[in-house]
C-alpha positions in Angstrom: 84.1 102.8 112.8 85.2 106.4 112.8 88.9 107.1 112.5 90.3 110.5 113.3 92.8 111.8 110.8 96.1 113.4 111.9 94.9 116.8 110.7 91.7 116.5 112.7 93.5 115.4 115.8 96.0 118.3 115.5 93.1 120.8 115.0 91.5 119.4 118.2 94.7 120.0 120.3 96.2 116.5 120.2 100.0 116.2 119.9 101.8 113.7 117.6 101.6 111.0 120.3 97.8 111.2 120.4 97.5 113.1 123.7 95.8 116.3 124.6 96.9 117.4 128.1 93.9 119.8 128.5 91.4 117.0 128.1 93.2 114.4 130.3 91.8 113.9 133.8 94.5 114.3 136.4 94.4 110.7 137.4 94.8 109.6 133.8 97.7 112.1 133.2 99.4 110.7 136.3 99.0 107.2 135.1 100.5 108.1 131.7 103.4 109.8 133.4 104.0 106.7 135.6 103.5 104.3 132.6 100.6 102.7 134.5 98.9 101.0 131.6 99.4 97.7 129.8 99.1 96.4 126.3 96.4 93.9 125.4 94.7 92.6 122.3 91.4 94.2 121.4 89.7 90.8 121.5 91.2 89.9 124.9 88.6 89.5 127.6 88.4 91.8 130.6 88.8 89.7 133.7 86.2 91.8 135.6 83.3 92.0 133.2 84.2 89.4 130.5 83.7 91.8 127.6 86.4 92.3 124.9 88.6 95.3 125.7 87.7 96.9 122.4 84.2 97.4 123.7 85.4 99.4 126.7 85.4 103.3 126.6 88.3 105.3 125.2 90.2 107.6 127.6 89.4 111.2 126.9 92.6 113.1 126.0 94.6 110.0 124.9 93.5 108.6 121.5 95.4 105.4 122.0 94.2 104.4 125.5 91.1 102.4 126.6 89.7 102.3 130.1 89.3 98.7 131.1 87.5 97.7 134.3 90.9 96.7 135.7 92.9 99.8 134.6 94.1 101.6 131.5 95.1 99.5 128.5 96.6 100.1 125.1 95.0 98.0 122.4 
């Protein structure tokens, strides 16, 4: 699996927290500001689709967030 280095992330405009404001969708930026995400294990199953959360897509603009069927999650 590809892992982005700190130098690569910084060069792409990400801050030390792994966020890039110019890439975040407005709804995702608002969710981050409100703390509207939860922590789950990567192997935990999504209640909507049944797949492991690690198989869901990442959130563009936040290297540490994943978009689950039931909302944003931090693995």
